[in-house]
C-alpha positions, 0 to 999 in steps of 0.5 A: 350114462348112468342113473343116480340117487340119494337122500339127504336129511336135515337133522344131522343126528339122523343117520343116512338112509340106505335102503331107500337110497338102495331101492332108488339106485335098483330101480335105475339098474337099466341105466347103468348095468355095467357097475353099481355103488352106494355110500353113506356119511353121516345124515347123507347117501348116495347111489348110483348105477353105472354105463361104462363108457369113457375109463371102463376100468374100476377107477372110473366107478361110482361115488367119486371121492374127492381130496377134500372128502367131497363125494360125486354122483353123476349121469351125462359126458363132459366133453371138455374134461380134457382142458379142463384137467389140463388147466386144473392140473396146473392148479395143482389138482390131481386125479384118479381116473380117466374119466370125465366126470371126475373133474366136477370135484376139484373144479368145485373145489377150485370154482366154488368159493370164487364163484358159487353155483355159478362155477358150473357154468364152466362145464361143457357137456349133458350132465346131471350131478349130486355133490356132497360138501361134508364141510359145509353141509352143502349139496349141489345138484345140478343139470346142463344147459339144454336138459338132456339129463333129468334129476327129479327131487322131493323136498319137505323140511325133514329131507330131501330125495333126488334120482333119475327118475320118477320110477325111482324117486318112488321108493321114497317112503314120504313122497306125497304121490297124489295127482298135482292136479296143475301138473295135469291141466297142463298135461291134457293141453301140452301131451306132458308135464312141463317142467318144474312140476310133476305128475305127484304132488310132491316131486319136482323136475330141477329145471334146465340150467339150473343149480339148486343148493341145499345148506341147512335145510333151505333149498336155493335154486339159481339159473345158470344159463339162458339162451338170448334172442338175437338181433339184426345189428351187428350179424356175421354175412349169411355165408359167413354165419353158415361157414361157422355152422358147420365149423361149430356142427363137426367139432360138436360131432367129433367131441361128442366121438368121446368114448371108449366104446363104439358110437353109432348113430340114429338115423331118420331120412331127415337132414340133422341125422344125415349131417351127423352121420356125416360129419361122424364119417369123416372123424371116425375110424371104420364105418358107423353104425347106423339104425333106422326104423320103418312102417308100413304106412308110406306116409311115416316111413323113413326108411329109404331116406335113411338107406340113402344117407347110409349108402351114401357114407357107406354106414353099417347101417341096421334096419327093421320095419315096425309091425307094432303091437300098439297095446303093448307099446302104451304099456311099455312108455307108461311104466316108463316114463313115470307120469303121462306122457302122450309124445306118440314119437316115444313109440319109434323111439322106443324101439330104435333104442331097443335095436340099436341098445343091443348092438352099442352103448352109445349113438349119436343123433339130430335132436335140436336141429329143428328148435334151432334152425327153425325147422317145424311147420309152426316156425314157417306158418307164424312168418306167413300168418305175420305177412299176412296180417296187415292185408289179406288176413281178413279175406284168407280166413275167409276162404280158409273158412270155406275150404276146409270143411271139405278138405279132408283130414284123413287123405294121404298122410293122416294128421298130416295132411294139406286139410288138418294143416289148413284148419290149424292155420286158420284156426290161428289166423285171428290170435296174436302172434302169441297166442297162434304159437301156443296154438299151434303147440297144444295136442287139446285144443281149449275147446275140445277139453271144455267138451270133454271135461265134466263140471266138477274136473273143469273145476279141479283142473283150472286153466291150463299154461299159456304157452311162454310168456303172456304178452301182447308184445310182438313174437319174432321167429328168434323168440319163437326158438327160444321159447322151443328150446326152453320149453318143448326140447326138455319137457317133450323132446328130450325126455323122449329121448333120454327115457327111451333110451336108457331104458335099453342101456343106451346112452344118446348124444345131440350135436346141435345141442352144443352150446356154443352152436346154439347161443352162435345160432341163436344170436343171428338175426331170424330171417338167416333161419327160416321165411315162410317158404322154407325153414333151416336155410341156415343149416342147410346153406352149411350143408351144401358142401356136406350132403348132396342136395336132394338130402339137404332139400328133403322133406320133414316128416318127424318120428311119427306114428300112424296114430289117426289110422291105429285109432280109426281101427285097432285101438278102437275098441281098446279106446272105448273098453279104458276110456269108458270102463267104469273105473274111469267114470267113477274118477270122473274127470271126463262126459263118457258120452261126449268121450264116446262120440269124439271116438265114433266120429274119429273111426266115421272119419268125422274128424281128426281126434287121434292127438286127444284120444291118445292123450286120455287113453296115456292118461287113464292108463298111468291113473291104473298104474298109480292105483296098482302100484 
């Protein structure tokens, strides 16, 4: 729920900058159309936009004031607020509302003197908040463990400004909005800008599981939570583990139904969202409302699988077949995300959020299941490659080198075709396990990048970051999963869902990101979760009594769009117009002749360049947006 913003002058004689905070708050109206609050206290101003979900009365309005005069603006939900209230009540604290985030104020009063910033560990939920203690002149900015709720900030020697989105932070006059070339270098490789950087030199992202404390002009960043990879010793049996996973997931769903407004679900054709809907049906009075987007391209359409699940649990199902205006959708992504973001699944996520947001304020999603339970192809590929390393790597590489050129990259399934997957597998076999994991996370390979960049851009951008610690130590499956939780989830999946859903005043809650479920699953041996033949083995076992066998064993498609077909058809001319324009050439980042050749090769079905072309197109349109702002 909500959007937050604020600004603090370090010089106590300077009055609060209400105008800037008001402008930032206006830019967040889509995150909270139900109410607006702004308060100034000396040299700080805090702003809030409210999406009313828990305690719909005015008592739940923000900024909130604590008994000690502390001020709070918060975004998100605190799922254990009832337990916190009971404990804090016994300690003498009183509450003015039934709003869940109010518990943060007395929690700070009670535990900060004893634990410092680590008092945030006592919160269970998804959140980003700012708490101002006027007595100590202490500002605390905190973000939830997984990074479901965003918080960005700009700080120099005179001030700190912060907001829920980069687009709002734009209102800060001192913000250095020149491109951060290191961040854009990583964007070219990973299709997103990894935290803590942003595309602007002057803005940073508070990292998941971190607290930033500001006192006397000094910033202190502390990590209060991290996920640890499990070992094989001391684990429960697979049967006991599956039973506990089912119990934890059901309880996570139940806790996320906390709301004074109706709660629905985004339903794909996969096992994760089906499990969420199944448990919702157990704990919801009346029919669950579910929402699905379908595509005319059968390779990307999960609507029939979703419809089967909806019928199974008798949901009130809403379904639309998308015939998207690709250009309008791309412009919407560039505008909404505030920096280059080229995960194409943002397009259908925006569309399904618009559909659900027209009826509801809250939905549950299946996000996070793949990262905890090894649901991606790359997880199984990592295990298969390790299995083949000792005896068969050489002969297999030779066989794949002969076979892959003859496999069509645009067979049914396009970018998901067998040829495309085998080529990626072949390219990684000669690398270390960490190198393979890095390669399979790249949206643009290093060789393609080197081919497209001009010499000047190569010097300016330098080398991209390595995905995870660059180490010679073996990478076990559990370590790869923890790395996905640390990087891929908050940098890509959760950014995508938060911005897309809140763009339509819709709060998305993810039961699979429940702290207890994540920690328990991470503690288990990797072979419980996947082998080279199948992923999500533990989750499927846990759901054996919850979902039918055909739903549990169904293939994973992911929430994709047919970019390959778009760039071979309706987007080809647009890509030429934008990427080969005079302004793009003058920018000097990419060699126009190589970009033109890449577009032509894709149109002629010689290469699968859709991800690279989409990455370039989003970047160029972002530059154009920045120049016109």
